[in-house]
Biotite code that builds the C-alpha atoms (Angstrom):
import biotite.structure as struc

atoms = struc.array([
    struc.Atom([166.014, -23.882, -21.194], chain_id="A", res_id=1, res_name="MET", atom_name="CA", element="C"),
    struc.Atom([168.685, -25.830, -23.293], chain_id="A", res_id=2, res_name="PRO", atom_name="CA", element="C"),
    struc.Atom([168.006, -29.456, -23.780], chain_id="A", res_id=3, res_name="ALA", atom_name="CA", element="C"),
    struc.Atom([171.451, -30.728, -22.748], chain_id="A", res_id=4, res_name="GLN", atom_name="CA", element="C"),
    struc.Atom([171.297, -32.369, -19.202], chain_id="A", res_id=5, res_name="PRO", atom_name="CA", element="C"),
    struc.Atom([174.537, -30.537, -18.160], chain_id="A", res_id=6, res_name="CYS", atom_name="CA", element="C"),
    struc.Atom([172.935, -27.104, -18.865], chain_id="A", res_id=7, res_name="LEU", atom_name="CA", element="C"),
    struc.Atom([169.754, -28.181, -17.135], chain_id="A", res_id=8, res_name="TYR", atom_name="CA", element="C"),
    struc.Atom([171.894, -29.086, -14.071], chain_id="A", res_id=9, res_name="ARG", atom_name="CA", element="C"),
    struc.Atom([174.057, -25.974, -14.132], chain_id="A", res_id=10, res_name="SER", atom_name="CA", element="C"),
    struc.Atom([171.039, -23.569, -14.369], chain_id="A", res_id=11, res_name="GLN", atom_name="CA", element="C"),
    struc.Atom([169.026, -25.264, -11.622], chain_id="A", res_id=12, res_name="ILE", atom_name="CA", element="C"),
    struc.Atom([172.011, -26.025, -9.387], chain_id="A", res_id=13, res_name="LEU", atom_name="CA", element="C"),
    struc.Atom([172.913, -22.199, -9.607], chain_id="A", res_id=14, res_name="SER", atom_name="CA", element="C"),
    struc.Atom([169.509, -21.301, -8.495], chain_id="A", res_id=15, res_name="LYS", atom_name="CA", element="C"),
    struc.Atom([169.545, -23.819, -5.758], chain_id="A", res_id=16, res_name="ARG", atom_name="CA", element="C"),
    struc.Atom([172.758, -22.700, -4.488], chain_id="A", res_id=17, res_name="ASP", atom_name="CA", element="C"),
    struc.Atom([171.545, -19.135, -4.416], chain_id="A", res_id=18, res_name="SER", atom_name="CA", element="C"),
    struc.Atom([168.870, -19.894, -1.679], chain_id="A", res_id=19, res_name="LEU", atom_name="CA", element="C"),
    struc.Atom([169.617, -18.184, 1.556], chain_id="A", res_id=20, res_name="SER", atom_name="CA", element="C"),
    struc.Atom([170.078, -20.231, 4.593], chain_id="A", res_id=21, res_name="ALA", atom_name="CA", element="C"),
    struc.Atom([166.816, -19.319, 6.119], chain_id="A", res_id=22, res_name="SER", atom_name="CA", element="C"),
    struc.Atom([164.919, -20.234, 2.888], chain_id="A", res_id=23, res_name="ALA", atom_name="CA", element="C"),
    struc.Atom([166.811, -23.514, 2.492], chain_id="A", res_id=24, res_name="LEU", atom_name="CA", element="C"),
    struc.Atom([165.842, -24.343, 6.031], chain_id="A", res_id=25, res_name="GLY", atom_name="CA", element="C"),
    struc.Atom([162.167, -23.399, 5.979], chain_id="A", res_id=26, res_name="SER", atom_name="CA", element="C"),
    struc.Atom([161.548, -24.895, 2.577], chain_id="A", res_id=27, res_name="LEU", atom_name="CA", element="C"),
    struc.Atom([163.303, -28.172, 3.533], chain_id="A", res_id=28, res_name="SER", atom_name="CA", element="C"),
    struc.Atom([161.257, -28.315, 6.761], chain_id="A", res_id=29, res_name="LYS", atom_name="CA", element="C"),
    struc.Atom([157.909, -28.138, 4.639], chain_id="A", res_id=30, res_name="LYS", atom_name="CA", element="C"),
    struc.Atom([159.258, -30.967, 2.380], chain_id="A", res_id=31, res_name="ILE", atom_name="CA", element="C"),
    struc.Atom([160.426, -33.186, 5.186], chain_id="A", res_id=32, res_name="ILE", atom_name="CA", element="C"),
    struc.Atom([157.055, -32.635, 7.169], chain_id="A", res_id=33, res_name="ASN", atom_name="CA", element="C"),
    struc.Atom([155.158, -33.640, 3.859], chain_id="A", res_id=34, res_name="SER", atom_name="CA", element="C"),
    struc.Atom([157.463, -36.914, 3.482], chain_id="A", res_id=35, res_name="LEU", atom_name="CA", element="C"),
    struc.Atom([156.795, -37.683, 7.190], chain_id="A", res_id=36, res_name="LYS", atom_name="CA", element="C"),
    struc.Atom([152.999, -37.630, 6.574], chain_id="A", res_id=37, res_name="GLY", atom_name="CA", element="C"),
    struc.Atom([153.320, -39.997, 3.635], chain_id="A", res_id=38, res_name="LEU", atom_name="CA", element="C"),
    struc.Atom([151.828, -43.456, 4.330], chain_id="A", res_id=39, res_name="ASP", atom_name="CA", element="C"),
    struc.Atom([154.692, -45.264, 2.492], chain_id="A", res_id=40, res_name="GLU", atom_name="CA", element="C"),
    struc.Atom([157.400, -43.425, 4.529], chain_id="A", res_id=41, res_name="TYR", atom_name="CA", element="C"),
    struc.Atom([155.438, -44.252, 7.787], chain_id="A", res_id=42, res_name="ARG", atom_name="CA", element="C"),
    struc.Atom([155.222, -47.890, 6.810], chain_id="A", res_id=43, res_name="ALA", atom_name="CA", element="C"),
    struc.Atom([159.023, -48.154, 5.820], chain_id="A", res_id=44, res_name="SER", atom_name="CA", element="C"),
    struc.Atom([161.044, -50.472, 8.020], chain_id="A", res_id=45, res_name="LYS", atom_name="CA", element="C"),
    struc.Atom([164.396, -49.864, 6.340], chain_id="A", res_id=46, res_name="MET", atom_name="CA", element="C"),
    struc.Atom([164.607, -46.485, 4.489], chain_id="A", res_id=47, res_name="PRO", atom_name="CA", element="C"),
    struc.Atom([167.772, -45.515, 2.636], chain_id="A", res_id=48, res_name="PHE", atom_name="CA", element="C"),
    struc.Atom([168.179, -41.756, 3.179], chain_id="A", res_id=49, res_name="ILE", atom_name="CA", element="C"),
    struc.Atom([170.826, -39.339, 1.748], chain_id="A", res_id=50, res_name="TYR", atom_name="CA", element="C"),
    struc.Atom([172.728, -37.306, 3.983], chain_id="A", res_id=51, res_name="VAL", atom_name="CA", element="C"),
    struc.Atom([172.223, -33.804, 2.749], chain_id="A", res_id=52, res_name="SER", atom_name="CA", element="C"),
    struc.Atom([175.213, -31.661, 1.605], chain_id="A", res_id=53, res_name="PHE", atom_name="CA", element="C"),
    struc.Atom([175.236, -27.931, 0.773], chain_id="A", res_id=54, res_name="ARG", atom_name="CA", element="C"),
    struc.Atom([171.973, -26.847, -0.946], chain_id="A", res_id=55, res_name="SER", atom_name="CA", element="C"),
    struc.Atom([170.278, -30.072, -1.151], chain_id="A", res_id=56, res_name="GLU", atom_name="CA", element="C"),
    struc.Atom([166.977, -30.535, 0.705], chain_id="A", res_id=57, res_name="VAL", atom_name="CA", element="C"),
    struc.Atom([168.055, -30.981, 4.286], chain_id="A", res_id=58, res_name="LYS", atom_name="CA", element="C"),
    struc.Atom([167.740, -34.476, 5.805], chain_id="A", res_id=59, res_name="THR", atom_name="CA", element="C"),
    struc.Atom([169.856, -34.252, 8.824], chain_id="A", res_id=60, res_name="HIS", atom_name="CA", element="C"),
    struc.Atom([166.945, -33.622, 11.233], chain_id="A", res_id=61, res_name="GLN", atom_name="CA", element="C"),
    struc.Atom([165.049, -36.371, 9.609], chain_id="A", res_id=62, res_name="LEU", atom_name="CA", element="C"),
    struc.Atom([167.877, -38.788, 10.312], chain_id="A", res_id=63, res_name="LEU", atom_name="CA", element="C"),
    struc.Atom([168.382, -37.607, 13.899], chain_id="A", res_id=64, res_name="ARG", atom_name="CA", element="C"),
    struc.Atom([164.671, -38.127, 14.576], chain_id="A", res_id=65, res_name="GLU", atom_name="CA", element="C"),
    struc.Atom([164.785, -41.757, 13.223], chain_id="A", res_id=66, res_name="ARG", atom_name="CA", element="C"),
    struc.Atom([167.851, -42.482, 15.629], chain_id="A", res_id=67, res_name="LEU", atom_name="CA", element="C"),
    struc.Atom([166.109, -40.779, 18.481], chain_id="A", res_id=68, res_name="ASP", atom_name="CA", element="C"),
    struc.Atom([162.950, -42.997, 18.066], chain_id="A", res_id=69, res_name="LYS", atom_name="CA", element="C"),
    struc.Atom([165.089, -46.129, 17.694], chain_id="A", res_id=70, res_name="GLY", atom_name="CA", element="C"),
    struc.Atom([163.956, -46.634, 14.161], chain_id="A", res_id=71, res_name="LEU", atom_name="CA", element="C"),
    struc.Atom([166.344, -48.264, 11.594], chain_id="A", res_id=72, res_name="GLU", atom_name="CA", element="C"),
    struc.Atom([167.846, -46.300, 8.778], chain_id="A", res_id=73, res_name="VAL", atom_name="CA", element="C"),
    struc.Atom([170.445, -46.808, 6.136], chain_id="A", res_id=74, res_name="ALA", atom_name="CA", element="C"),
    struc.Atom([172.685, -44.106, 4.441], chain_id="A", res_id=75, res_name="VAL", atom_name="CA", element="C"),
    struc.Atom([174.900, -44.093, 1.383], chain_id="A", res_id=76, res_name="PRO", atom_name="CA", element="C"),
    struc.Atom([178.578, -44.443, 1.132], chain_id="A", res_id=77, res_name="LYS", atom_name="CA", element="C"),
    struc.Atom([180.233, -43.811, -2.321], chain_id="A", res_id=78, res_name="SER", atom_name="CA", element="C"),
    struc.Atom([182.366, -46.393, -3.961], chain_id="A", res_id=79, res_name="ASP", atom_name="CA", element="C"),
    struc.Atom([184.281, -43.876, -6.075], chain_id="A", res_id=80, res_name="ILE", atom_name="CA", element="C"),
    struc.Atom([186.295, -46.507, -8.063], chain_id="A", res_id=81, res_name="LYS", atom_name="CA", element="C"),
    struc.Atom([183.133, -48.284, -9.204], chain_id="A", res_id=82, res_name="ASN", atom_name="CA", element="C"),
    struc.Atom([180.789, -45.376, -9.093], chain_id="A", res_id=83, res_name="HIS", atom_name="CA", element="C"),
    struc.Atom([178.351, -47.175, -6.971], chain_id="A", res_id=84, res_name="ARG", atom_name="CA", element="C"),
    struc.Atom([176.684, -46.684, -3.646], chain_id="A", res_id=85, res_name="LEU", atom_name="CA", element="C"),
    struc.Atom([176.981, -48.953, -0.654], chain_id="A", res_id=86, res_name="GLU", atom_name="CA", element="C"),
    struc.Atom([174.442, -49.040, 2.172], chain_id="A", res_id=87, res_name="ALA", atom_name="CA", element="C"),
    struc.Atom([175.355, -48.751, 5.873], chain_id="A", res_id=88, res_name="TYR", atom_name="CA", element="C"),
    struc.Atom([173.220, -48.781, 9.017], chain_id="A", res_id=89, res_name="ILE", atom_name="CA", element="C"),
    struc.Atom([173.304, -45.516, 10.826], chain_id="A", res_id=90, res_name="LEU", atom_name="CA", element="C"),
    struc.Atom([173.112, -45.949, 14.512], chain_id="A", res_id=91, res_name="ARG", atom_name="CA", element="C"),
    struc.Atom([174.812, -42.855, 15.955], chain_id="A", res_id=92, res_name="SER", atom_name="CA", element="C"),
    struc.Atom([174.986, -39.396, 14.388], chain_id="A", res_id=93, res_name="TRP", atom_name="CA", element="C"),
    struc.Atom([178.219, -38.279, 16.110], chain_id="A", res_id=94, res_name="LYS", atom_name="CA", element="C"),
    struc.Atom([179.998, -41.644, 15.871], chain_id="A", res_id=95, res_name="ARG", atom_name="CA", element="C"),
    struc.Atom([179.076, -43.222, 12.601], chain_id="A", res_id=96, res_name="ASP", atom_name="CA", element="C"),
    struc.Atom([179.536, -40.320, 10.181], chain_id="A", res_id=97, res_name="LEU", atom_name="CA", element="C"),
    struc.Atom([182.759, -38.593, 8.792], chain_id="A", res_id=98, res_name="ARG", atom_name="CA", element="C"),
    struc.Atom([183.541, -36.545, 5.700], chain_id="A", res_id=99, res_name="PRO", atom_name="CA", element="C"),
    struc.Atom([183.860, -38.783, 2.610], chain_id="A", res_id=100, res_name="GLY", atom_name="CA", element="C"),
    struc.Atom([183.559, -38.455, -1.108], chain_id="A", res_id=101, res_name="ALA", atom_name="CA", element="C"),
    struc.Atom([183.385, -34.916, -2.153], chain_id="A", res_id=102, res_name="TYR", atom_name="CA", element="C"),
    struc.Atom([183.151, -33.817, 1.514], chain_id="A", res_id=103, res_name="GLY", atom_name="CA", element="C"),
    struc.Atom([179.848, -35.420, 1.876], chain_id="A", res_id=104, res_name="ILE", atom_name="CA", element="C"),
    struc.Atom([179.095, -36.914, 5.420], chain_id="A", res_id=105, res_name="PRO", atom_name="CA", element="C"),
    struc.Atom([179.300, -40.742, 4.965], chain_id="A", res_id=106, res_name="GLU", atom_name="CA", element="C"),
    struc.Atom([179.167, -43.816, 7.161], chain_id="A", res_id=107, res_name="PRO", atom_name="CA", element="C"),
    struc.Atom([182.551, -44.878, 8.528], chain_id="A", res_id=108, res_name="ASP", atom_name="CA", element="C"),
    struc.Atom([183.042, -48.577, 7.949], chain_id="A", res_id=109, res_name="PRO", atom_name="CA", element="C"),
    struc.Atom([184.999, -48.868, 11.092], chain_id="A", res_id=110, res_name="GLY", atom_name="CA", element="C"),
    struc.Atom([182.257, -47.768, 13.201], chain_id="A", res_id=111, res_name="MET", atom_name="CA", element="C"),
    struc.Atom([179.004, -49.248, 11.548], chain_id="A", res_id=112, res_name="THR", atom_name="CA", element="C"),
    struc.Atom([178.042, -52.189, 9.355], chain_id="A", res_id=113, res_name="SER", atom_name="CA", element="C"),
    struc.Atom([176.965, -52.466, 5.669], chain_id="A", res_id=114, res_name="SER", atom_name="CA", element="C"),
    struc.Atom([173.670, -54.134, 4.835], chain_id="A", res_id=115, res_name="ILE", atom_name="CA", element="C"),
    struc.Atom([172.365, -55.777, 1.674], chain_id="A", res_id=116, res_name="SER", atom_name="CA", element="C"),
    struc.Atom([170.457, -53.338, -0.545], chain_id="A", res_id=117, res_name="PRO", atom_name="CA", element="C"),
    struc.Atom([167.789, -56.016, -0.824], chain_id="A", res_id=118, res_name="ALA", atom_name="CA", element="C"),
    struc.Atom([166.627, -55.110, 2.795], chain_id="A", res_id=119, res_name="GLN", atom_name="CA", element="C"),
    struc.Atom([165.794, -51.648, 1.646], chain_id="A", res_id=120, res_name="ILE", atom_name="CA", element="C"),
    struc.Atom([162.258, -50.836, 1.033], chain_id="A", res_id=121, res_name="ASP", atom_name="CA", element="C"),
    struc.Atom([162.355, -47.325, 0.381], chain_id="A", res_id=122, res_name="LEU", atom_name="CA", element="C"),
    struc.Atom([165.078, -44.935, -1.041], chain_id="A", res_id=123, res_name="VAL", atom_name="CA", element="C"),
    struc.Atom([165.028, -41.037, -0.386], chain_id="A", res_id=124, res_name="ILE", atom_name="CA", element="C"),
    struc.Atom([166.753, -39.648, -3.509], chain_id="A", res_id=125, res_name="VAL", atom_name="CA", element="C"),
    struc.Atom([168.493, -36.272, -4.067], chain_id="A", res_id=126, res_name="PRO", atom_name="CA", element="C"),
    struc.Atom([168.773, -34.781, -7.667], chain_id="A", res_id=127, res_name="GLY", atom_name="CA", element="C"),
    struc.Atom([169.488, -31.815, -9.447], chain_id="A", res_id=128, res_name="THR", atom_name="CA", element="C"),
    struc.Atom([166.516, -31.598, -11.924], chain_id="A", res_id=129, res_name="VAL", atom_name="CA", element="C"),
    struc.Atom([163.183, -33.469, -11.998], chain_id="A", res_id=130, res_name="PHE", atom_name="CA", element="C"),
    struc.Atom([160.103, -33.442, -14.247], chain_id="A", res_id=131, res_name="ASP", atom_name="CA", element="C"),
    struc.Atom([156.379, -33.770, -13.766], chain_id="A", res_id=132, res_name="ARG", atom_name="CA", element="C"),
    struc.Atom([156.576, -37.362, -15.178], chain_id="A", res_id=133, res_name="HIS", atom_name="CA", element="C"),
    struc.Atom([158.884, -38.165, -12.215], chain_id="A", res_id=134, res_name="CYS", atom_name="CA", element="C"),
    struc.Atom([162.120, -38.082, -14.281], chain_id="A", res_id=135, res_name="GLY", atom_name="CA", element="C"),
    struc.Atom([165.263, -37.263, -12.567], chain_id="A", res_id=136, res_name="ARG", atom_name="CA", element="C"),
    struc.Atom([168.873, -36.040, -13.291], chain_id="A", res_id=137, res_name="TYR", atom_name="CA", element="C"),
    struc.Atom([171.480, -36.626, -10.641], chain_id="A", res_id=138, res_name="GLY", atom_name="CA", element="C"),
    struc.Atom([174.888, -35.140, -10.495], chain_id="A", res_id=139, res_name="TYR", atom_name="CA", element="C"),
    struc.Atom([176.218, -36.913, -13.573], chain_id="A", res_id=140, res_name="GLY", atom_name="CA", element="C"),
    struc.Atom([178.059, -39.859, -11.892], chain_id="A", res_id=141, res_name="GLY", atom_name="CA", element="C"),
    struc.Atom([175.235, -42.404, -12.207], chain_id="A", res_id=142, res_name="GLY", atom_name="CA", element="C"),
    struc.Atom([175.516, -43.506, -8.581], chain_id="A", res_id=143, res_name="TYR", atom_name="CA", element="C"),
    struc.Atom([171.806, -43.574, -7.821], chain_id="A", res_id=144, res_name="TYR", atom_name="CA", element="C"),
    struc.Atom([170.877, -44.734, -11.219], chain_id="A", res_id=145, res_name="ASP", atom_name="CA", element="C"),
    struc.Atom([173.025, -47.859, -10.688], chain_id="A", res_id=146, res_name="ARG", atom_name="CA", element="C"),
    struc.Atom([171.968, -48.402, -7.097], chain_id="A", res_id=147, res_name="PHE", atom_name="CA", element="C"),
    struc.Atom([168.202, -48.139, -8.026], chain_id="A", res_id=148, res_name="LEU", atom_name="CA", element="C"),
    struc.Atom([168.347, -50.155, -11.121], chain_id="A", res_id=149, res_name="SER", atom_name="CA", element="C"),
    struc.Atom([170.756, -52.830, -10.105], chain_id="A", res_id=150, res_name="GLU", atom_name="CA", element="C"),
    struc.Atom([171.092, -53.090, -6.299], chain_id="A", res_id=151, res_name="GLU", atom_name="CA", element="C"),
    struc.Atom([167.622, -51.998, -4.952], chain_id="A", res_id=152, res_name="ALA", atom_name="CA", element="C"),
    struc.Atom([164.985, -52.277, -7.694], chain_id="A", res_id=153, res_name="PRO", atom_name="CA", element="C"),
    struc.Atom([162.495, -53.300, -5.187], chain_id="A", res_id=154, res_name="GLN", atom_name="CA", element="C"),
    struc.Atom([162.589, -50.182, -3.135], chain_id="A", res_id=155, res_name="ALA", atom_name="CA", element="C"),
    struc.Atom([159.911, -47.323, -3.585], chain_id="A", res_id=156, res_name="LEU", atom_name="CA", element="C"),
    struc.Atom([161.790, -44.144, -4.800], chain_id="A", res_id=157, res_name="ARG", atom_name="CA", element="C"),
    struc.Atom([161.074, -40.929, -3.431], chain_id="A", res_id=158, res_name="ILE", atom_name="CA", element="C"),
    struc.Atom([162.751, -37.725, -4.781], chain_id="A", res_id=159, res_name="GLY", atom_name="CA", element="C"),
    struc.Atom([163.028, -34.596, -2.609], chain_id="A", res_id=160, res_name="LEU", atom_name="CA", element="C"),
    struc.Atom([163.155, -31.247, -4.564], chain_id="A", res_id=161, res_name="ALA", atom_name="CA", element="C"),
    struc.Atom([162.403, -27.675, -4.340], chain_id="A", res_id=162, res_name="PHE", atom_name="CA", element="C"),
    struc.Atom([159.600, -26.581, -6.606], chain_id="A", res_id=163, res_name="SER", atom_name="CA", element="C"),
    struc.Atom([161.783, -24.781, -8.989], chain_id="A", res_id=164, res_name="PHE", atom_name="CA", element="C"),
    struc.Atom([163.813, -27.964, -9.602], chain_id="A", res_id=165, res_name="GLN", atom_name="CA", element="C"),
    struc.Atom([160.657, -29.559, -11.211], chain_id="A", res_id=166, res_name="VAL", atom_name="CA", element="C"),
    struc.Atom([160.254, -28.873, -14.900], chain_id="A", res_id=167, res_name="LEU", atom_name="CA", element="C"),
    struc.Atom([157.420, -29.857, -17.078], chain_id="A", res_id=168, res_name="PRO", atom_name="CA", element="C"),
    struc.Atom([159.512, -32.359, -19.023], chain_id="A", res_id=169, res_name="GLU", atom_name="CA", element="C"),
    struc.Atom([163.256, -33.232, -19.384], chain_id="A", res_id=170, res_name="ILE", atom_name="CA", element="C"),
    struc.Atom([164.826, -35.425, -22.057], chain_id="A", res_id=171, res_name="PRO", atom_name="CA", element="C"),
    struc.Atom([165.894, -38.682, -20.587], chain_id="A", res_id=172, res_name="LEU", atom_name="CA", element="C"),
    struc.Atom([168.075, -41.655, -21.627], chain_id="A", res_id=173, res_name="GLU", atom_name="CA", element="C"),
    struc.Atom([167.192, -45.281, -20.782], chain_id="A", res_id=174, res_name="PRO", atom_name="CA", element="C"),
    struc.Atom([169.558, -45.399, -17.922], chain_id="A", res_id=175, res_name="HIS", atom_name="CA", element="C"),
    struc.Atom([167.841, -42.408, -16.100], chain_id="A", res_id=176, res_name="ASP", atom_name="CA", element="C"),
    struc.Atom([165.942, -43.892, -13.318], chain_id="A", res_id=177, res_name="GLN", atom_name="CA", element="C"),
    struc.Atom([162.732, -42.521, -12.630], chain_id="A", res_id=178, res_name="GLY", atom_name="CA", element="C"),
    struc.Atom([160.966, -41.772, -9.212], chain_id="A", res_id=179, res_name="MET", atom_name="CA", element="C"),
    struc.Atom([157.678, -43.051, -7.896], chain_id="A", res_id=180, res_name="ASP", atom_name="CA", element="C"),
    struc.Atom([156.935, -40.013, -6.071], chain_id="A", res_id=181, res_name="ILE", atom_name="CA", element="C"),
    struc.Atom([158.580, -36.536, -5.918], chain_id="A", res_id=182, res_name="ILE", atom_name="CA", element="C"),
    struc.Atom([157.875, -34.203, -2.857], chain_id="A", res_id=183, res_name="ILE", atom_name="CA", element="C"),
    struc.Atom([158.338, -30.346, -3.015], chain_id="A", res_id=184, res_name="THR", atom_name="CA", element="C"),
    struc.Atom([157.254, -27.759, -0.573], chain_id="A", res_id=185, res_name="GLU", atom_name="CA", element="C"),
    struc.Atom([154.145, -27.382, -2.577], chain_id="A", res_id=186, res_name="ASN", atom_name="CA", element="C"),
    struc.Atom([153.060, -30.694, -3.553], chain_id="A", res_id=187, res_name="GLU", atom_name="CA", element="C"),
    struc.Atom([153.557, -34.448, -3.982], chain_id="A", res_id=188, res_name="ARG", atom_name="CA", element="C"),
    struc.Atom([153.725, -35.951, -7.571], chain_id="A", res_id=189, res_name="LEU", atom_name="CA", element="C"),
    struc.Atom([152.942, -39.503, -8.110], chain_id="A", res_id=190, res_name="ARG", atom_name="CA", element="C"),
    struc.Atom([153.962, -41.503, -11.088], chain_id="A", res_id=191, res_name="CYS", atom_name="CA", element="C"),
    struc.Atom([154.111, -45.007, -12.535], chain_id="A", res_id=192, res_name="SER", atom_name="CA", element="C"),
    struc.Atom([157.464, -45.570, -13.609], chain_id="A", res_id=193, res_name="ARG", atom_name="CA", element="C"),
    struc.Atom([156.485, -48.205, -16.160], chain_id="A", res_id=194, res_name="LYS", atom_name="CA", element="C"),
    struc.Atom([154.631, -45.647, -18.104], chain_id="A", res_id=195, res_name="GLN", atom_name="CA", element="C"),
    struc.Atom([157.799, -43.486, -18.867], chain_id="A", res_id=196, res_name="TYR", atom_name="CA", element="C"),
    struc.Atom([160.932, -45.511, -18.410], chain_id="A", res_id=197, res_name="PHE", atom_name="CA", element="C"),
    struc.Atom([162.458, -48.178, -20.650], chain_id="A", res_id=198, res_name="LEU", atom_name="CA", element="C"),
    struc.Atom([163.497, -51.478, -18.884], chain_id="A", res_id=199, res_name="PRO", atom_name="CA", element="C"),
    struc.Atom([167.044, -51.898, -18.248], chain_id="A", res_id=200, res_name="GLN", atom_name="CA", element="C"),
    struc.Atom([168.868, -54.294, -20.527], chain_id="A", res_id=201, res_name="LYS", atom_name="CA", element="C"),
])
């Protein structure tokens, strides 16, 4: 596969987008069940979980379950102008979300409140391509890279991906933020970020 990140992304996304609805649902269920069995997730008091869109690993049921159990959860809102993510508490699935940037469901600031990223102890991260050293490519905007490195560096990072999204190794830049754990339908990968990623300057 070509080395350029954009070509990695386009090839993997094409494969992800070709998943049938039933395959997307069944594979996502396996991944989410594995996540829910993870000690770090079960211990989390304030996780930050993406609201899945299109062919991403589906998180809607996970979010609904937290709400039904009265557990706290934060979700992202995109600040398009500054290419950053903001964290908002999700309290009601029907009331608090509306179509936001790129059509992705996002919290409505008029219905719910923002929180400091310093309160977040775990971040569930989407992505296009990952590798077995827990490297990650996002969608090219740098939203999660900035959030993880500058806003919530204290949080444990868990990437969710289908197995075909995880390659042996991908070329990374210093700004590409690595994961602590990657969960697919087949396995959990654990890494030490310090071994593979340069500190931010």
